[in-house]
Biopython code that builds the backbone (N, CA, C, O; Angstrom):
import numpy as np
from Bio.PDB.StructureBuilder import StructureBuilder

atoms = [
    (1, "MET", "N", (-63.977, -18.180, 15.704)),
    (1, "MET", "CA", (-62.460, -18.387, 16.602)),
    (1, "MET", "C", (-62.401, -20.058, 17.120)),
    (1, "MET", "O", (-63.310, -20.587, 17.760)),
    (2, "ALA", "N", (-61.543, -20.525, 16.833)),
    (2, "ALA", "CA", (-60.830, -21.728, 17.796)),
    (2, "ALA", "C", (-59.796, -21.918, 18.431)),
    (2, "ALA", "O", (-59.148, -20.919, 18.745)),
    (3, "PHE", "N", (-59.342, -23.155, 18.794)),
    (3, "PHE", "CA", (-57.916, -23.708, 19.105)),
    (3, "PHE", "C", (-57.298, -24.050, 17.803)),
    (3, "PHE", "O", (-57.725, -24.033, 16.649)),
    (4, "VAL", "N", (-56.256, -24.340, 18.297)),
    (4, "VAL", "CA", (-55.502, -24.785, 16.828)),
    (4, "VAL", "C", (-54.396, -25.598, 17.239)),
    (4, "VAL", "O", (-53.598, -25.071, 18.014)),
    (5, "VAL", "N", (-54.198, -26.737, 16.885)),
    (5, "VAL", "CA", (-53.200, -27.394, 17.320)),
    (5, "VAL", "C", (-51.668, -27.188, 16.223)),
    (5, "VAL", "O", (-51.620, -27.289, 14.997)),
    (6, "THR", "N", (-50.605, -26.893, 17.141)),
    (6, "THR", "CA", (-49.507, -26.386, 15.829)),
    (6, "THR", "C", (-48.644, -27.519, 15.852)),
    (6, "THR", "O", (-48.829, -28.568, 16.469)),
    (7, "SER", "N", (-47.388, -27.115, 14.899)),
    (7, "SER", "CA", (-46.560, -28.291, 14.522)),
    (7, "SER", "C", (-46.095, -28.629, 15.680)),
    (7, "SER", "O", (-45.841, -29.823, 15.520)),
    (8, "LEU", "N", (-45.786, -28.328, 16.862)),
    (8, "LEU", "CA", (-45.219, -28.696, 17.928)),
    (8, "LEU", "C", (-45.380, -29.742, 18.266)),
    (8, "LEU", "O", (-44.438, -30.232, 18.889)),
    (9, "CYS", "N", (-46.463, -30.508, 18.073)),
    (9, "CYS", "CA", (-47.646, -31.814, 17.910)),
    (9, "CYS", "C", (-46.682, -32.693, 16.997)),
    (9, "CYS", "O", (-46.360, -33.803, 17.419)),
    (10, "ASP", "N", (-46.385, -32.418, 16.231)),
    (10, "ASP", "CA", (-45.555, -32.989, 15.030)),
    (10, "ASP", "C", (-44.704, -34.372, 15.588)),
    (10, "ASP", "O", (-43.695, -34.008, 16.191)),
    (11, "GLY", "N", (-44.796, -35.314, 15.559)),
    (11, "GLY", "CA", (-43.824, -36.642, 15.855)),
    (11, "GLY", "C", (-44.464, -36.811, 17.447)),
    (11, "GLY", "O", (-43.946, -37.827, 17.910)),
    (12, "CYS", "N", (-45.142, -36.364, 18.181)),
    (12, "CYS", "CA", (-45.634, -36.566, 19.766)),
    (12, "CYS", "C", (-47.087, -37.279, 19.682)),
    (12, "CYS", "O", (-47.298, -38.304, 20.329)),
    (13, "LYS", "N", (-48.371, -36.522, 18.616)),
    (13, "LYS", "CA", (-49.149, -36.879, 18.813)),
    (13, "LYS", "C", (-49.863, -37.699, 20.458)),
    (13, "LYS", "O", (-50.384, -38.811, 20.539)),
    (14, "TYR", "N", (-49.711, -37.016, 21.219)),
    (14, "TYR", "CA", (-50.624, -36.909, 22.705)),
    (14, "TYR", "C", (-51.684, -36.814, 22.253)),
    (14, "TYR", "O", (-51.953, -36.054, 21.323)),
    (15, "THR", "N", (-52.720, -37.774, 22.981)),
    (15, "THR", "CA", (-54.364, -37.563, 22.842)),
    (15, "THR", "C", (-54.724, -37.120, 24.194)),
    (15, "THR", "O", (-55.832, -37.611, 24.412)),
    (16, "ASP", "N", (-54.353, -36.457, 25.183)),
    (16, "ASP", "CA", (-54.598, -36.324, 26.132)),
    (16, "ASP", "C", (-56.123, -35.319, 26.379)),
    (16, "ASP", "O", (-57.040, -35.286, 27.199)),
    (17, "CYS", "N", (-55.704, -34.541, 25.072)),
    (17, "CYS", "CA", (-56.383, -33.248, 24.800)),
    (17, "CYS", "C", (-57.703, -33.610, 23.986)),
    (17, "CYS", "O", (-58.474, -32.671, 23.791)),
    (18, "VAL", "N", (-58.089, -34.999, 23.434)),
    (18, "VAL", "CA", (-58.908, -35.455, 22.678)),
    (18, "VAL", "C", (-60.137, -35.927, 23.726)),
    (18, "VAL", "O", (-61.283, -35.888, 23.278)),
    (19, "THR", "N", (-59.909, -36.407, 25.218)),
    (19, "THR", "CA", (-60.700, -37.046, 25.977)),
    (19, "THR", "C", (-61.468, -36.036, 26.481)),
    (19, "THR", "O", (-62.546, -36.231, 27.042)),
    (20, "VAL", "N", (-60.815, -34.638, 26.257)),
    (20, "VAL", "CA", (-61.934, -33.632, 27.210)),
    (20, "VAL", "C", (-62.198, -32.659, 26.453)),
    (20, "VAL", "O", (-62.320, -31.503, 26.859)),
    (21, "CYS", "N", (-62.298, -32.966, 25.449)),
    (21, "CYS", "CA", (-63.281, -32.056, 24.238)),
    (21, "CYS", "C", (-64.497, -32.214, 24.387)),
    (21, "CYS", "O", (-64.807, -33.351, 24.743)),
    (22, "PRO", "N", (-65.292, -31.524, 24.254)),
    (22, "PRO", "CA", (-66.798, -31.735, 24.300)),
    (22, "PRO", "C", (-67.297, -31.636, 23.065)),
    (22, "PRO", "O", (-68.524, -31.565, 23.124)),
    (23, "CYS", "N", (-66.935, -31.605, 22.096)),
    (23, "CYS", "CA", (-67.320, -30.810, 20.965)),
    (23, "CYS", "C", (-66.795, -32.215, 19.691)),
    (23, "CYS", "O", (-67.256, -32.229, 18.550)),
    (24, "GLU", "N", (-66.118, -32.928, 20.036)),
    (24, "GLU", "CA", (-65.653, -34.232, 19.002)),
    (24, "GLU", "C", (-64.850, -33.289, 18.003)),
    (24, "GLU", "O", (-65.174, -33.403, 16.821)),
    (25, "CYS", "N", (-63.810, -32.339, 18.322)),
    (25, "CYS", "CA", (-62.967, -31.717, 17.282)),
    (25, "CYS", "C", (-61.726, -32.136, 16.460)),
    (25, "CYS", "O", (-61.399, -31.820, 15.316)),
    (26, "PHE", "N", (-61.157, -32.901, 17.330)),
    (26, "PHE", "CA", (-59.988, -33.070, 17.003)),
    (26, "PHE", "C", (-59.919, -34.562, 15.956)),
    (26, "PHE", "O", (-60.761, -35.456, 16.048)),
    (27, "HIS", "N", (-59.062, -34.586, 15.244)),
    (27, "HIS", "CA", (-59.054, -35.407, 13.818)),
    (27, "HIS", "C", (-57.219, -35.685, 14.101)),
    (27, "HIS", "O", (-56.283, -34.984, 14.484)),
    (28, "GLU", "N", (-57.422, -37.265, 13.614)),
    (28, "GLU", "CA", (-55.825, -38.185, 13.549)),
    (28, "GLU", "C", (-55.176, -37.679, 12.316)),
    (28, "GLU", "O", (-55.794, -37.755, 11.254)),
    (29, "GLY", "N", (-54.104, -37.221, 12.354)),
    (29, "GLY", "CA", (-53.111, -37.502, 11.289)),
    (29, "GLY", "C", (-52.096, -38.506, 11.565)),
    (29, "GLY", "O", (-51.985, -39.168, 12.598)),
    (30, "GLU", "N", (-51.290, -38.548, 10.412)),
    (30, "GLU", "CA", (-50.066, -39.717, 10.598)),
    (30, "GLU", "C", (-49.325, -39.728, 11.840)),
    (30, "GLU", "O", (-49.062, -40.644, 12.620)),
    (31, "THR", "N", (-48.949, -38.044, 11.840)),
    (31, "THR", "CA", (-47.881, -38.098, 13.115)),
    (31, "THR", "C", (-48.346, -36.443, 13.897)),
    (31, "THR", "O", (-47.605, -35.738, 14.582)),
    (32, "MET", "N", (-49.774, -36.174, 13.518)),
    (32, "MET", "CA", (-50.164, -35.400, 14.754)),
    (32, "MET", "C", (-51.640, -35.190, 14.655)),
    (32, "MET", "O", (-52.307, -35.788, 13.810)),
    (33, "LEU", "N", (-52.278, -34.149, 15.708)),
    (33, "LEU", "CA", (-53.572, -33.846, 15.366)),
    (33, "LEU", "C", (-54.029, -32.881, 14.789)),
    (33, "LEU", "O", (-53.164, -32.024, 14.610)),
    (34, "TYR", "N", (-55.070, -32.599, 14.382)),
    (34, "TYR", "CA", (-55.970, -31.242, 14.031)),
    (34, "TYR", "C", (-57.274, -30.955, 14.615)),
    (34, "TYR", "O", (-58.136, -31.830, 14.700)),
    (35, "ILE", "N", (-57.448, -29.760, 15.020)),
    (35, "ILE", "CA", (-58.716, -29.349, 15.225)),
    (35, "ILE", "C", (-59.639, -29.026, 14.433)),
    (35, "ILE", "O", (-59.244, -27.927, 14.044)),
    (36, "ASP", "N", (-60.667, -29.236, 13.886)),
    (36, "ASP", "CA", (-61.629, -28.439, 13.073)),
    (36, "ASP", "C", (-62.285, -27.449, 13.697)),
    (36, "ASP", "O", (-63.049, -27.682, 14.634)),
    (37, "PRO", "N", (-62.050, -26.242, 13.239)),
    (37, "PRO", "CA", (-62.409, -25.170, 13.939)),
    (37, "PRO", "C", (-63.938, -24.733, 13.494)),
    (37, "PRO", "O", (-64.452, -23.645, 13.756)),
    (38, "GLU", "N", (-64.528, -25.771, 12.792)),
    (38, "GLU", "CA", (-66.619, -25.653, 12.634)),
    (38, "GLU", "C", (-66.763, -25.959, 14.096)),
    (38, "GLU", "O", (-67.040, -25.010, 14.829)),
    (39, "PRO", "N", (-66.631, -27.016, 14.562)),
    (39, "PRO", "CA", (-67.292, -27.542, 15.300)),
    (39, "PRO", "C", (-66.458, -27.066, 16.849)),
    (39, "PRO", "O", (-66.983, -27.514, 17.868)),
    (40, "CYS", "N", (-65.297, -26.256, 17.010)),
    (40, "CYS", "CA", (-64.868, -25.863, 18.243)),
    (40, "CYS", "C", (-65.557, -24.937, 18.786)),
    (40, "CYS", "O", (-65.879, -23.947, 18.128)),
    (41, "ILE", "N", (-65.908, -25.088, 20.077)),
    (41, "ILE", "CA", (-66.446, -23.881, 20.332)),
    (41, "ILE", "C", (-65.818, -23.239, 21.386)),
    (41, "ILE", "O", (-66.382, -22.763, 22.371)),
    (42, "ASP", "N", (-64.518, -23.240, 21.125)),
    (42, "ASP", "CA", (-63.975, -22.236, 21.932)),
    (42, "ASP", "C", (-63.354, -22.228, 23.383)),
    (42, "ASP", "O", (-62.578, -21.376, 23.815)),
    (43, "CYS", "N", (-63.865, -23.393, 24.097)),
    (43, "CYS", "CA", (-63.842, -23.983, 25.749)),
    (43, "CYS", "C", (-62.461, -23.832, 26.440)),
    (43, "CYS", "O", (-62.146, -23.697, 27.622)),
    (44, "SER", "N", (-61.784, -23.899, 25.346)),
    (44, "SER", "CA", (-60.265, -24.134, 26.040)),
    (44, "SER", "C", (-59.528, -25.010, 26.811)),
    (44, "SER", "O", (-58.427, -24.831, 27.333)),
    (45, "ALA", "N", (-60.692, -26.567, 26.837)),
    (45, "ALA", "CA", (-60.586, -27.606, 27.768)),
    (45, "ALA", "C", (-59.332, -28.073, 27.537)),
    (45, "ALA", "O", (-58.575, -28.465, 28.425)),
    (46, "CYS", "N", (-58.918, -28.027, 25.594)),
    (46, "CYS", "CA", (-57.517, -28.971, 25.555)),
    (46, "CYS", "C", (-56.242, -28.476, 25.561)),
    (46, "CYS", "O", (-55.174, -29.085, 25.629)),
    (47, "GLU", "N", (-56.500, -27.147, 25.471)),
    (47, "GLU", "CA", (-55.190, -26.628, 26.058)),
    (47, "GLU", "C", (-54.274, -26.996, 27.109)),
    (47, "GLU", "O", (-53.203, -27.541, 26.843)),
    (48, "PRO", "N", (-54.605, -26.749, 28.201)),
    (48, "PRO", "CA", (-53.901, -27.183, 29.266)),
    (48, "PRO", "C", (-53.735, -28.712, 29.514)),
    (48, "PRO", "O", (-52.964, -29.067, 30.406)),
    (49, "GLU", "N", (-54.469, -29.720, 28.717)),
    (49, "GLU", "CA", (-54.259, -31.380, 28.690)),
    (49, "GLU", "C", (-53.163, -31.429, 27.367)),
    (49, "GLU", "O", (-53.163, -32.475, 26.718)),
    (50, "CYS", "N", (-52.361, -30.486, 27.008)),
    (50, "CYS", "CA", (-51.601, -31.047, 25.596)),
    (50, "CYS", "C", (-50.136, -30.982, 26.582)),
    (50, "CYS", "O", (-49.800, -29.914, 27.093)),
    (51, "PRO", "N", (-49.449, -32.059, 26.745)),
    (51, "PRO", "CA", (-47.867, -32.211, 27.528)),
    (51, "PRO", "C", (-47.541, -31.384, 26.637)),
    (51, "PRO", "O", (-47.694, -30.243, 27.072)),
    (52, "ALA", "N", (-47.023, -31.405, 25.209)),
    (52, "ALA", "CA", (-46.234, -30.815, 24.382)),
    (52, "ALA", "C", (-46.643, -29.016, 24.411)),
    (52, "ALA", "O", (-45.893, -28.240, 23.819)),
    (53, "GLU", "N", (-47.527, -28.647, 24.938)),
    (53, "GLU", "CA", (-47.624, -27.397, 24.783)),
    (53, "GLU", "C", (-48.195, -26.735, 23.454)),
    (53, "GLU", "O", (-48.318, -25.539, 23.187)),
    (54, "ALA", "N", (-48.507, -27.862, 22.699)),
    (54, "ALA", "CA", (-48.984, -27.497, 20.987)),
    (54, "ALA", "C", (-50.205, -27.041, 20.840)),
    (54, "ALA", "O", (-50.766, -27.258, 19.767)),
    (55, "ILE", "N", (-50.699, -26.513, 21.590)),
    (55, "ILE", "CA", (-52.365, -26.343, 21.191)),
    (55, "ILE", "C", (-52.657, -24.605, 22.194)),
    (55, "ILE", "O", (-52.696, -24.269, 23.378)),
    (56, "PHE", "N", (-52.802, -23.912, 20.815)),
    (56, "PHE", "CA", (-52.872, -22.481, 21.045)),
    (56, "PHE", "C", (-54.617, -22.267, 20.963)),
    (56, "PHE", "O", (-55.404, -23.026, 20.396)),
    (57, "HIS", "N", (-54.891, -21.210, 21.585)),
    (57, "HIS", "CA", (-55.921, -20.476, 20.705)),
    (57, "HIS", "C", (-55.828, -19.556, 19.479)),
    (57, "HIS", "O", (-54.806, -18.895, 19.295)),
    (58, "GLU", "N", (-56.748, -19.503, 18.736)),
    (58, "GLU", "CA", (-56.015, -19.285, 17.152)),
    (58, "GLU", "C", (-55.348, -17.715, 17.559)),
    (58, "GLU", "O", (-54.127, -17.609, 17.673)),
    (59, "ASP", "N", (-56.129, -16.689, 17.734)),
    (59, "ASP", "CA", (-55.434, -15.166, 18.070)),
    (59, "ASP", "C", (-53.732, -15.608, 19.005)),
    (59, "ASP", "O", (-52.731, -14.939, 18.745)),
    (60, "ALA", "N", (-53.682, -16.545, 19.840)),
    (60, "ALA", "CA", (-52.193, -16.564, 20.242)),
    (60, "ALA", "C", (-51.221, -17.491, 19.765)),
    (60, "ALA", "O", (-50.339, -17.936, 20.500)),
    (61, "VAL", "N", (-51.349, -17.805, 18.543)),
    (61, "VAL", "CA", (-50.597, -18.828, 17.547)),
    (61, "VAL", "C", (-49.286, -17.761, 17.646)),
    (61, "VAL", "O", (-49.334, -16.548, 17.441)),
    (62, "PRO", "N", (-48.400, -18.363, 17.926)),
    (62, "PRO", "CA", (-46.589, -17.520, 17.706)),
    (62, "PRO", "C", (-46.859, -17.357, 16.300)),
    (62, "PRO", "O", (-47.526, -18.223, 15.732)),
    (63, "GLN", "N", (-46.419, -16.343, 15.655)),
    (63, "GLN", "CA", (-45.875, -15.998, 14.417)),
    (63, "GLN", "C", (-45.309, -17.268, 13.538)),
    (63, "GLN", "O", (-45.743, -17.631, 12.444)),
    (64, "GLU", "N", (-44.621, -17.642, 14.018)),
    (64, "GLU", "CA", (-43.881, -18.469, 13.194)),
    (64, "GLU", "C", (-44.531, -20.052, 13.005)),
    (64, "GLU", "O", (-44.084, -21.021, 12.391)),
    (65, "LEU", "N", (-45.713, -19.885, 13.765)),
    (65, "LEU", "CA", (-46.428, -21.191, 13.466)),
    (65, "LEU", "C", (-48.024, -20.758, 12.766)),
    (65, "LEU", "O", (-48.972, -21.503, 12.516)),
    (66, "ARG", "N", (-47.919, -19.644, 12.621)),
    (66, "ARG", "CA", (-49.030, -19.430, 11.807)),
    (66, "ARG", "C", (-49.923, -20.014, 11.081)),
    (66, "ARG", "O", (-51.142, -19.964, 11.239)),
    (67, "ASP", "N", (-49.097, -20.800, 9.958)),
    (67, "ASP", "CA", (-49.790, -21.666, 9.008)),
    (67, "ASP", "C", (-50.422, -22.595, 9.520)),
    (67, "ASP", "O", (-51.298, -23.190, 8.892)),
    (68, "ASP", "N", (-50.113, -22.874, 10.690)),
    (68, "ASP", "CA", (-50.914, -23.857, 11.449)),
    (68, "ASP", "C", (-52.138, -23.613, 11.503)),
    (68, "ASP", "O", (-52.709, -24.686, 11.700)),
    (69, "ILE", "N", (-53.144, -22.463, 11.410)),
    (69, "ILE", "CA", (-54.145, -22.768, 11.872)),
    (69, "ILE", "C", (-54.825, -22.731, 10.364)),
    (69, "ILE", "O", (-56.048, -22.665, 10.482)),
    (70, "GLU", "N", (-54.452, -22.751, 9.151)),
    (70, "GLU", "CA", (-55.259, -23.232, 7.565)),
    (70, "GLU", "C", (-54.776, -24.261, 7.856)),
    (70, "GLU", "O", (-55.708, -24.992, 7.522)),
    (71, "LEU", "N", (-53.780, -25.133, 8.353)),
    (71, "LEU", "CA", (-53.379, -26.659, 8.218)),
    (71, "LEU", "C", (-54.300, -27.466, 8.920)),
    (71, "LEU", "O", (-54.744, -28.538, 8.509)),
    (72, "ASN", "N", (-54.655, -26.755, 10.313)),
    (72, "ASN", "CA", (-55.591, -26.944, 10.867)),
    (72, "ASN", "C", (-57.209, -27.416, 10.120)),
    (72, "ASN", "O", (-57.713, -28.536, 10.034)),
    (73, "ALA", "N", (-57.591, -26.435, 9.780)),
    (73, "ALA", "CA", (-58.677, -26.690, 8.876)),
    (73, "ALA", "C", (-58.738, -27.228, 7.867)),
    (73, "ALA", "O", (-59.874, -27.522, 7.493)),
    (74, "LYS", "N", (-57.545, -27.606, 6.957)),
    (74, "LYS", "CA", (-57.494, -28.372, 5.939)),
    (74, "LYS", "C", (-57.321, -29.642, 6.286)),
    (74, "LYS", "O", (-58.088, -30.319, 5.601)),
    (75, "MET", "N", (-56.656, -30.350, 7.057)),
    (75, "MET", "CA", (-56.219, -31.475, 7.559)),
    (75, "MET", "C", (-57.552, -31.859, 8.449)),
    (75, "MET", "O", (-57.583, -33.013, 8.876)),
    (76, "ALA", "N", (-58.402, -31.190, 8.690)),
    (76, "ALA", "CA", (-58.979, -31.783, 9.488)),
    (76, "ALA", "C", (-60.499, -32.506, 8.646)),
    (76, "ALA", "O", (-61.265, -33.397, 9.013)),
    (77, "ALA", "N", (-60.466, -31.678, 7.439)),
    (77, "ALA", "CA", (-61.434, -32.368, 6.560)),
    (77, "ALA", "C", (-61.153, -33.494, 5.882)),
    (77, "ALA", "O", (-62.051, -34.117, 5.314)),
    (78, "VAL", "N", (-59.765, -33.923, 5.857)),
    (78, "VAL", "CA", (-59.412, -35.048, 5.299)),
    (78, "VAL", "C", (-59.050, -36.274, 6.502)),
    (78, "VAL", "O", (-58.684, -37.236, 5.826)),
    (79, "THR", "N", (-59.011, -36.525, 7.442)),
    (79, "THR", "CA", (-58.432, -37.188, 8.167)),
    (79, "THR", "C", (-59.729, -37.727, 9.257)),
    (79, "THR", "O", (-60.883, -37.301, 9.300)),
    (80, "PRO", "N", (-59.216, -38.592, 9.930)),
    (80, "PRO", "CA", (-60.845, -39.253, 10.495)),
    (80, "PRO", "C", (-60.281, -38.531, 12.138)),
    (80, "PRO", "O", (-59.244, -38.153, 12.681)),
    (81, "LEU", "N", (-62.006, -38.687, 12.466)),
    (81, "LEU", "CA", (-62.191, -38.109, 13.584)),
    (81, "LEU", "C", (-61.956, -38.930, 14.899)),
    (81, "LEU", "O", (-62.497, -40.035, 14.908)),
    (82, "ILE", "N", (-61.098, -38.503, 16.230)),
    (82, "ILE", "CA", (-60.287, -39.344, 17.265)),
    (82, "ILE", "C", (-61.401, -38.950, 18.066)),
    (82, "ILE", "O", (-61.815, -37.791, 18.089)),
    (83, "LEU", "N", (-62.006, -40.101, 18.870)),
    (83, "LEU", "CA", (-62.714, -40.093, 20.198)),
    (83, "LEU", "C", (-62.280, -40.347, 21.165)),
    (83, "LEU", "O", (-63.009, -40.211, 22.148)),
    (84, "SER", "N", (-61.098, -40.762, 21.324)),
    (84, "SER", "CA", (-60.414, -41.691, 22.567)),
    (84, "SER", "C", (-58.840, -41.555, 22.712)),
    (84, "SER", "O", (-58.121, -41.275, 21.753)),
    (85, "LYS", "N", (-58.410, -41.760, 23.888)),
    (85, "LYS", "CA", (-56.804, -41.561, 23.935)),
    (85, "LYS", "C", (-56.233, -42.851, 23.745)),
    (85, "LYS", "O", (-56.579, -43.947, 24.186)),
    (86, "LYS", "N", (-55.014, -42.411, 22.784)),
    (86, "LYS", "CA", (-54.125, -43.514, 22.524)),
    (86, "LYS", "C", (-52.777, -43.324, 22.610)),
    (86, "LYS", "O", (-52.204, -42.235, 22.643)),
    (87, "PRO", "N", (-52.285, -44.407, 22.645)),
    (87, "PRO", "CA", (-50.467, -44.383, 22.826)),
    (87, "PRO", "C", (-49.511, -43.059, 22.009)),
    (87, "PRO", "O", (-49.816, -43.005, 20.818)),
    (88, "PRO", "N", (-48.694, -42.260, 22.321)),
    (88, "PRO", "CA", (-48.073, -41.020, 21.589)),
    (88, "PRO", "C", (-47.392, -42.058, 20.895)),
    (88, "PRO", "O", (-47.271, -43.281, 20.970)),
    (89, "LEU", "N", (-46.967, -41.059, 20.148)),
    (89, "LEU", "CA", (-45.839, -41.791, 19.315)),
    (89, "LEU", "C", (-44.311, -41.070, 20.112)),
    (89, "LEU", "O", (-43.245, -41.625, 19.848)),
    (90, "ALA", "N", (-44.308, -40.171, 20.808)),
    (90, "ALA", "CA", (-43.069, -39.747, 21.359)),
    (90, "ALA", "C", (-43.224, -40.926, 22.887)),
    (90, "ALA", "O", (-44.026, -41.808, 23.193)),
    (91, "ASP", "N", (-42.164, -40.420, 23.445)),
    (91, "ASP", "CA", (-42.100, -41.062, 24.895)),
    (91, "ASP", "C", (-42.081, -39.823, 25.749)),
    (91, "ASP", "O", (-42.033, -39.918, 26.975)),
]
sb = StructureBuilder()
sb.init_structure("model")
sb.init_model(0)
sb.init_chain("A")
sb.init_seg("    ")
for serial, (resi, resn, name, xyz) in enumerate(atoms, 1):
    if name == "N":
        sb.init_residue(resn, " ", resi, " ")
    sb.init_atom(name, np.array(xyz, "f"), 0.0, 1.0, " ", f" {name:<3s}", serial, name[0])
structure = sb.get_structure()
């Protein structure tokens, strides 16, 4: 199991979560972040750091956002790793 960045992140792309991740799981897309489920150790450090409240444990992803579980795995494989905080897209 892993944590998932849901589409609630789309358009804001806060990176507060990236700085607390001990496993370098985050990948940066054009408008949102993704968590690679393979290195994620399920530590939950990222979840409370997300100002958009867009990160959920895989088991707790709301039904209407369940497609984001697969999206994270897919996009993490093709987007670059992000290791440091950057300015968000949204105010």
